[in-house]
ZAMARGU-4260 file (C-alpha; in steps of 0.2 Angstrom, whole numbers, plus 5000, padded with zeros to 4 digits):
<rodrens>
0) 5546/4837/4679 | 5550/4818/4678 | 5568/4822/4680 | 5565/4833/4695 | 5554/4819/4703
5) 5568/4806/4700 | 5581/4818/4708 | 5571/4821/4723 | 5568/4802/4725 | 5587/4799/4723
10) 5591/4812/4736 | 5579/4803/4748 | 5589/4787/4745 | 5606/4795/4747 | 5600/4802/4764
15) 5594/4785/4770 | 5610/4776/4764 | 5622/4788/4771 | 5615/4790/4788 | 5622/4773/4795
20) 5639/4779/4790 | 5637/4796/4799 | 5631/4786/4814 | 5648/4777/4815 | 5657/4794/4812
25) 5648/4802/4826 | 5654/4788/4838 | 5672/4790/4831 | 5671/4809/4834 | 5663/4809/4851
30) 5647/4817/4845 | 5637/4807/4858 | 5622/4813/4868 | 5623/4806/4886 | 5608/4804/4897
35) 5606/4819/4909 | 5592/4828/4919 | 5586/4837/4903 | 5586/4823/4891 | 5574/4809/4888
40) 5586/4796/4881 | 5591/4783/4894 | 5608/4778/4885 | 5621/4787/4875 | 5616/4791/4858
45) 5625/4796/4842 | 5621/4814/4837 | 5627/4824/4822 | 5613/4816/4811 | 5611/4832/4802
50) 5627/4829/4793 | 5619/4815/4783 | 5604/4827/4778 | 5617/4841/4773 | 5627/4828/4762
55) 5611/4822/4754 | 5604/4839/4751 | 5621/4845/4744 | 5622/4830/4732 | 5604/4834/4727
60) 5606/4852/4723 | 5624/4851/4716 | 5622/4835/4706 | 5605/4828/4703 | 5596/4845/4701
65) 5610/4856/4697 | 5602/4864/4681 | 5588/4871/4692 | 5598/4884/4702 | 5608/4899/4698
70) 5627/4897/4701 | 5630/4912/4712 | 5615/4910/4724 | 5618/4891/4725 | 5636/4893/4730
75) 5633/4908/4742 | 5619/4898/4751 | 5631/4883/4752 | 5644/4893/4760 | 5632/4898/4774
80) 5626/4880/4776 | 5645/4875/4779 | 5646/4888/4793 | 5630/4881/4801 | 5636/4863/4799
85) 5653/4867/4807 | 5645/4876/4821 | 5633/4862/4824 | 5646/4848/4823 | 5658/4858/4836
90) 5643/4859/4847 | 5638/4841/4846 | 5657/4836/4850 | 5662/4848/4863 | 5646/4859/4867
95) 5646/4877/4863 | 5639/4890/4875 | 5623/4900/4868 | 5633/4915/4863 | 5646/4905/4853
100) 5632/4896/4844 | 5623/4912/4841 | 5639/4919/4833 | 5639/4904/4821 | 5621/4907/4815
105) 5625/4926/4814 | 5640/4923/4802 | 5629/4912/4791 | 5615/4925/4791 | 5627/4938/4786
110) 5633/4927/4771 | 5615/4925/4766 | 5611/4944/4767 | 5627/4951/4759 | 5633/4937/4747
115) 5617/4927/4742 | 5607/4943/4742 | 5592/4934/4751 | 5583/4947/4761 | 5566/4956/4764
120) 5565/4972/4754 | 5547/4978/4753 | 5533/4976/4765 | 5514/4979/4761 | 5503/4982/4776
125) 5484/4982/4774 | 5476/5000/4775 | 5493/5008/4776 | 5501/5005/4760 | 5518/4998/4753
130) 5535/5003/4762 | 5553/5001/4756 | 5561/4993/4771 | 5578/5002/4767 | 5590/5000/4782
135) 5577/4990/4791 | 5579/4976/4779 | 5596/4971/4787 | 5590/4969/4805 | 5573/4961/4800
140) 5581/4948/4789 | 5594/4944/4802 | 5581/4943/4816 | 5570/4932/4805 | 5585/4919/4802
145) 5590/4919/4820 | 5573/4917/4827 | 5567/4903/4815 | 5584/4894/4817 | 5582/4894/4836
150) 5564/4889/4836 | 5567/4873/4826 | 5582/4869/4837 | 5571/4871/4853 | 5559/4857/4848
155) 5572/4844/4844 | 5569/4835/4861 | 5561/4819/4856 | 5565/4805/4843 | 5559/4811/4825
160) 5550/4826/4832 | 5560/4841/4824 | 5562/4830/4808 | 5544/4826/4806 | 5538/4843/4810
165) 5550/4851/4797 | 5545/4839/4784 | 5527/4844/4786 | 5532/4863/4786 | 5544/4861/4771
170) 5531/4852/4760 | 5518/4865/4764 | 5530/4879/4760 | 5534/4871/4744 | 5516/4869/4738
175) 5512/4887/4743 | 5528/4894/4734 | 5524/4884/4718 | 5505/4887/4717 | 5501/4903/4726
180) 5516/4915/4728 | 5522/4926/4713 | 5539/4919/4711 | 5548/4920/4694 | 5554/4902/4694
185) 5551/4886/4702 | 5569/4884/4709 | 5563/4889/4727 | 5550/4875/4727 | 5563/4863/4721
190) 5576/4867/4734 | 5562/4866/4747 | 5556/4849/4741 | 5575/4843/4740 | 5578/4847/4758
195) 5561/4838/4762 | 5567/4823/4753 | 5583/4822/4762 | 5573/4823/4779 | 5562/4809/4773
200) 5577/4798/4770 | 5583/4802/4787 | 5567/4800/4797 | 5567/4781/4798 | 5584/4781/4807
205) 5578/4795/4818 | 5560/4790/4823 | 5557/4782/4840 | 5566/4771/4845 | 5580/4782/4836
210) 5596/4775/4830 | 5604/4793/4828 | 5599/4810/4834 | 5599/4826/4823 | 5610/4834/4835
215) 5613/4853/4834 | 5621/4849/4817 | 5604/4844/4811 | 5592/4855/4821 | 5602/4871/4817
220) 5604/4866/4798 | 5586/4863/4796 | 5580/4878/4805 | 5592/4889/4796 | 5587/4882/4779
225) 5569/4884/4782 | 5572/4902/4787 | 5582/4906/4771 | 5570/4896/4760 | 5555/4906/4767
230) 5564/4922/4764 | 5568/4918/4746 | 5549/4918/4743 | 5547/4934/4754 | 5558/4947/4746
235) 5543/4958/4743 | 5530/4954/4756 | 5513/4958/4761 | 5507/4956/4779 | 5497/4940/4774
240) 5512/4932/4765 | 5522/4936/4780 | 5510/4927/4791 | 5510/4911/4780 | 5527/4904/4785
245) 5524/4909/4803 | 5508/4899/4803 | 5517/4884/4795 | 5530/4885/4808 | 5517/4887/4822
250) 5523/4872/4833 | 5541/4878/4835 | 5537/4896/4835 | 5523/4893/4849 | 5535/4883/4859
255) 5549/4896/4858 | 5537/4911/4862 | 5529/4902/4877 | 5546/4896/4883 | 5552/4914/4884
260) 5536/4920/4892 | 5537/4906/4905 | 5555/4910/4909 | 5552/4929/4911 | 5537/4926/4922
265) 5547/4914/4933 | 5561/4927/4933 | 5574/4915/4925 | 5586/4919/4911 | 5578/4917/4894
270) 5592/4905/4888 | 5591/4894/4903 | 5585/4876/4898 | 5570/4868/4906 | 5559/4853/4905
275) 5543/4862/4902 | 5542/4863/4883 | 5527/4857/4873 | 5533/4839/4871 | 5538/4838/4890
280) 5521/4844/4895 | 5512/4831/4884 | 5523/4817/4891 | 5519/4824/4909 | 5501/4822/4905
285) 5503/4804/4902 | 5507/4802/4884 | 5520/4790/4878 | 5536/4795/4868 | 5528/4790/4852
290) 5511/4796/4856 | 5518/4814/4860 | 5528/4814/4843 | 5512/4809/4834 | 5501/4822/4843
295) 5513/4836/4838 | 5514/4830/4820 | 5495/4832/4821 | 5497/4850/4827 | 5509/4853/4813
300) 5497/4847/4800 | 5483/4858/4807 | 5494/4873/4806 | 5499/4868/4788 | 5481/4866/4783
305) 5477/4883/4791 | 5491/4891/4781 | 5484/4884/4765 | 5468/4894/4768 | 5477/4911/4768
310) 5481/4912/4749 | 5462/4907/4746 | 5455/4920/4758 | 5450/4939/4757 | 5460/4951/4768
315) 5446/4951/4781 | 5444/4933/4780 | 5463/4931/4783 | 5462/4943/4798 | 5447/4933/4805
320) 5457/4917/4803 | 5472/4924/4812 | 5461/4929/4827 | 5453/4912/4827 | 5470/4904/4827
325) 5477/4915/4841 | 5462/4911/4852 | 5462/4892/4848 | 5481/4892/4851 | 5480/4901/4868
330) 5466/4889/4874 | 5477/4874/4869 | 5492/4881/4878 | 5483/4885/4894 | 5474/4868/4894
335) 5491/4858/4894 | 5499/4871/4906 | 5513/4877/4895 | 5515/4893/4905 | 5511/4884/4922
340) 5496/4876/4930 | 5491/4893/4938 | 5493/4904/4923 | 5477/4901/4913 | 5468/4918/4911
345) 5458/4914/4895 | 5451/4898/4902 | 5447/4906/4919 | 5438/4920/4910 | 5428/4908/4900
350) 5424/4898/4915 | 5417/4914/4924 | 5407/4919/4908 | 5399/4901/4906 | 5396/4899/4925
355) 5377/4896/4928 | 5369/4911/4937 | 5362/4900/4951 | 5380/4894/4955 | 5386/4913/4956
360) 5372/4917/4969 | 5378/4902/4980
</rodrens>
């Protein structure tokens, strides 16, 4: 255990030390985010910061903690990581269109499914029983990877936002995997903590005011690895264990779902970017850059604490907790106008129900 802790600490130091070098490389390669209507940065900033995280994580898993992982799976996942990193680097340098970016993620997901063998196989649904997913295993696994990867990518809009939210999510996943899920060995948790350590080393360079951005290199890599690592603990899943990573990733998943709904309601393409994401709305309400990031960190912590209650709850307790989370989430989303100022059905319903009778007569 002491050797593992030292390895994680060393991974963090490697990440912190190598980030300035990656920053210089980003300028050389032209991986620079220039100010525009969709971005909040006021000057050109080096992107591609995810390369530092990838190098530190790879050094940690292949050198510092090598004995904790099976060779075939480690190399298979590494191959998929390389595809994601290359896709992200190309996008940071010359900007890929959404279809090209999705193709890169899909190729990496195929490596995970067929070569690494990381997939969902069995699903247990309360009151209905246990089902072999069979051919459904493939589309469900691929959809999971694509969805989580893109969800994390979408929240990468402010300095340190995606990095900090991912650190919270990863360490919550690691704790749950180690203490609560029936995994035959601790390699899943160690790999999760190793990625978290690489992110911690990177965060001081990325927190506001940032010296380097994650870029798509980082956002895609982090989202992809969170999707894969959560799958490693969900090969045989129950409805409740499936909910746990969804709750842990509540911030990026919520932002993604409501962005899609907002664009559908406004009759705009789902892939069309806008400035109405969660962090945009909080800043429009008057919060500063740093305050917005800290508020979203707080939301991520709330989701993580809620996720820790699931392994301790009964089935009915978990269902009640899920309903309460959905109601609370909808109230929060409507209160900040994430769907639009005129789309607040639950708040309007509560206002009508709580309206005094004498006011109704007037």
